BALOBA-1460 file (C-alpha; in Angstrom, 3 decimals):
// residues 83
<rec num="1" residu="m" x="2.836" y="191.542" z="159.718"/>
<rec num="2" residu="l" x="3.759" y="192.404" z="156.204"/>
<rec num="3" residu="p" x="7.378" y="191.001" z="155.419"/>
<rec num="4" residu="v" x="8.606" y="192.759" z="152.486"/>
<rec num="5" residu="e" x="12.125" y="193.325" z="151.403"/>
<rec num="6" residu="m" x="12.528" y="196.881" z="149.874"/>
<rec num="7" residu="k" x="15.556" y="198.465" z="147.993"/>
<rec num="8" residu="q" x="16.954" y="202.037" z="148.550"/>
<rec num="9" residu="g" x="14.484" y="204.622" z="147.488"/>
<rec num="10" residu="e" x="11.427" y="202.078" z="147.012"/>
<rec num="11" residu="n" x="8.035" y="202.980" z="148.547"/>
<rec num="12" residu="l" x="5.406" y="200.657" z="149.950"/>
<rec num="13" residu="k" x="1.799" y="201.988" z="149.942"/>
<rec num="14" residu="y" x="-1.328" y="200.557" z="151.457"/>
<rec num="15" residu="e" x="-4.734" y="202.397" z="151.348"/>
<rec num="16" residu="g" x="-7.226" y="199.703" z="152.342"/>
<rec num="17" residu="g" x="-8.439" y="196.535" z="150.741"/>
<rec num="18" residu="d" x="-6.564" y="193.424" z="149.916"/>
<rec num="19" residu="v" x="-3.414" y="194.694" z="148.442"/>
<rec num="20" residu="a" x="-0.365" y="196.591" z="149.161"/>
<rec num="21" residu="l" x="1.745" y="198.117" z="146.233"/>
<rec num="22" residu="l" x="5.390" y="198.627" z="145.925"/>
<rec num="23" residu="f" x="6.747" y="201.233" z="143.999"/>
<rec num="24" residu="s" x="10.134" y="202.464" z="142.619"/>
<rec num="25" residu="g" x="11.533" y="205.848" z="143.808"/>
<rec num="26" residu="n" x="9.833" y="207.470" z="140.939"/>
<rec num="27" residu="w" x="6.549" y="205.597" z="141.666"/>
<rec num="28" residu="k" x="6.554" y="203.173" z="138.871"/>
<rec num="29" residu="l" x="4.573" y="200.204" z="140.002"/>
<rec num="30" residu="i" x="6.869" y="197.145" z="140.902"/>
<rec num="31" residu="k" x="5.013" y="194.517" z="142.743"/>
<rec num="32" residu="t" x="1.247" y="194.055" z="144.066"/>
<rec num="33" residu="l" x="1.386" y="192.347" z="147.389"/>
<rec num="34" residu="h" x="-1.677" y="190.617" z="148.522"/>
<rec num="35" residu="v" x="-2.648" y="190.961" z="152.325"/>
<rec num="36" residu="n" x="-5.267" y="190.498" z="154.848"/>
<rec num="37" residu="k" x="-7.051" y="193.666" z="155.293"/>
<rec num="38" residu="d" x="-8.140" y="192.541" z="158.885"/>
<rec num="39" residu="d" x="-4.424" y="192.777" z="159.867"/>
<rec num="40" residu="f" x="-4.448" y="196.600" z="159.310"/>
<rec num="41" residu="r" x="-7.574" y="197.287" z="161.117"/>
<rec num="42" residu="i" x="-7.039" y="199.307" z="164.437"/>
<rec num="43" residu="g" x="-9.776" y="199.877" z="166.828"/>
<rec num="44" residu="t" x="-10.168" y="202.804" z="169.126"/>
<rec num="45" residu="g" x="-7.869" y="203.236" z="172.049"/>
<rec num="46" residu="e" x="-4.234" y="202.993" z="172.718"/>
<rec num="47" residu="h" x="-1.897" y="200.810" z="170.243"/>
<rec num="48" residu="d" x="1.647" y="200.553" z="169.616"/>
<rec num="49" residu="i" x="2.972" y="200.307" z="165.892"/>
<rec num="50" residu="s" x="6.381" y="198.881" z="165.486"/>
<rec num="51" residu="v" x="8.720" y="198.841" z="162.286"/>
<rec num="52" residu="d" x="11.789" y="196.550" z="162.163"/>
<rec num="53" residu="c" x="14.407" y="196.902" z="159.442"/>
<rec num="54" residu="s" x="18.115" y="196.148" z="158.701"/>
<rec num="55" residu="f" x="20.576" y="197.659" z="156.130"/>
<rec num="56" residu="p" x="22.760" y="195.593" z="154.199"/>
<rec num="57" residu="s" x="25.964" y="197.619" z="155.001"/>
<rec num="58" residu="d" x="27.617" y="199.882" z="157.484"/>
<rec num="59" residu="d" x="25.971" y="202.740" z="155.878"/>
<rec num="60" residu="k" x="23.311" y="204.466" z="157.995"/>
<rec num="61" residu="g" x="19.873" y="204.032" z="156.286"/>
<rec num="62" residu="t" x="16.751" y="206.095" z="156.586"/>
<rec num="63" residu="l" x="13.259" y="205.067" z="156.941"/>
<rec num="64" residu="k" x="10.095" y="206.969" z="156.861"/>
<rec num="65" residu="l" x="6.842" y="205.687" z="158.041"/>
<rec num="66" residu="e" x="3.473" y="207.599" z="157.244"/>
<rec num="67" residu="v" x="0.343" y="206.379" z="158.986"/>
<rec num="68" residu="k" x="-3.054" y="208.006" z="157.969"/>
<rec num="69" residu="t" x="-6.303" y="206.770" z="159.464"/>
<rec num="70" residu="a" x="-9.846" y="207.136" z="158.469"/>
<rec num="71" residu="g" x="-12.604" y="208.413" z="160.790"/>
<rec num="72" residu="d" x="-12.497" y="210.724" z="163.730"/>
<rec num="73" residu="p" x="-8.998" y="212.257" z="164.499"/>
<rec num="74" residu="e" x="-7.168" y="210.914" z="167.477"/>
<rec num="75" residu="s" x="-3.870" y="212.176" z="169.180"/>
<rec num="76" residu="v" x="-0.785" y="210.446" z="168.126"/>
<rec num="77" residu="r" x="2.570" y="210.715" z="169.641"/>
<rec num="78" residu="s" x="5.848" y="209.231" z="169.102"/>
<rec num="79" residu="g" x="7.610" y="206.746" z="171.295"/>
<rec num="80" residu="t" x="11.317" y="206.163" z="171.744"/>
<rec num="81" residu="n" x="13.454" y="204.839" z="169.211"/>
<rec num="82" residu="k" x="15.068" y="201.508" z="169.997"/>
<rec num="83" residu="l" x="18.376" y="200.876" z="168.147"/>
């Protein structure tokens, strides 16, 4: 789990190792987050990835999640959105 509070337009990027980087909407580094890289290791086989978020007002927010893996490609499919 990676608990982080993000503001509109911010981007969180993790490319391996022990840090995740929080950037502004124009990709200026805001914060470095120390993480346990083993929490991000996924073995072969079927897995579920979940994301939980809330938005501070009645406005509908948008969340974009990109997941890229290293190694041999595997098929990925989207599950149902739970609102």
